[in-house]
N, C-alpha and C positions, 0 to 999 in steps of 0.2 A: 417436554417428559414425554415419551414414545408411546407411553399406555397410559390408560386411564385407569387407578385401581378398581373400578366399579367392573372395568371388563372382567377381571379375575374372576369375581364372584359368578359373573354372565358365564366364563367357561367350566368352571366348578357345578355350576349346576350342569350345562349342557354336556360335558363329562359323566355327570351322574347318572342322565336318560341317555347316555350313549351317543351323541350327537358329537360328530367332529368337531375338533376346534382349527383355525386356520390362522397365519398371521404373528405378531409378534406374543400374543398371549401363548400361541402353541409353541414357538421358538424357546419360551420362558418356560413352562411346561417340560416340554424336551430336554432341557439342558438340567432341569431339575432332578430328573426320571432315569435320564441317561447316566448321571453321577451318582445316584445312590444303589442303581442294579449293578455301577461297577465298583463302590465301595462293600458294598453287602455279598458280590461275589467273592471279593480280595478277602473280606474280612473270614467269609467262612475256610475259602482255602487255607488261610493262616492257623485259623480254630481246628481244621483237617489236619494240617501238618504236625502241631503240637500238640493234636490231641488232646485239646481243652476246649469244650465249650462256653466258657465264662468269657474268654479272651473279648477284650471291646476297646481297643484301640482308638483315640481320637483321631478325628479325620487327618489332620497335619503331621500326627504324631506317625501314622500309618504310610501315609505315602511319601513322606521324608525318611523312614527306617527303608521304605522299600528302595526309594532313589539312590543311599547310600549303602547298599549292599553288595560292598568288596566286590570281586571279580565277575560276578552274575550278570551279565548285560541285560538279559533277558528280566531280570527281576525289577533289574534299572530303569528298564524301560515300561516298565507296568506301572512303578512309582512316579516317573514322567506323565505317564496318561493319566494317573489316578490326579496327579496335582494340576495337571490341563482341565481336567470335565469338572473339577472342583472351583477351579478360578472361574469357570462358565457358571456355572451353576449359584456362586457367590454373586458374580455382575447380575445374571437372572434373579435371584431374589430379593440383593440389597439396593441396587441403582437402577434404578426407574428410569432415571435419564438417559442411560443407553440404549441402543437400538441394538436387538438382538436377531431381530428377522433377516437384518440385512447383512449379518456377517456367520 
């Protein structure tokens, strides 16, 4: 396993104190934050588009719907990018045996 779970706790403490982290913990943290930034921005754009602040699509529902969005290639690309980020975030959070910092 490329990461010891205790490293996450140490990283959390460092981040809380404003200290930068590097390596595997950093790569995994970046994957999670990058995905959630994209998810939240996309969800907000959809809420704005439909003028419904209560819309709260599930992760897969959101990126799959965007990927299938008819003739609009830009929306399809956004869906594919979101799906890719989700995949990286899933690997980072649930597959500690995979190395994240080398890819």
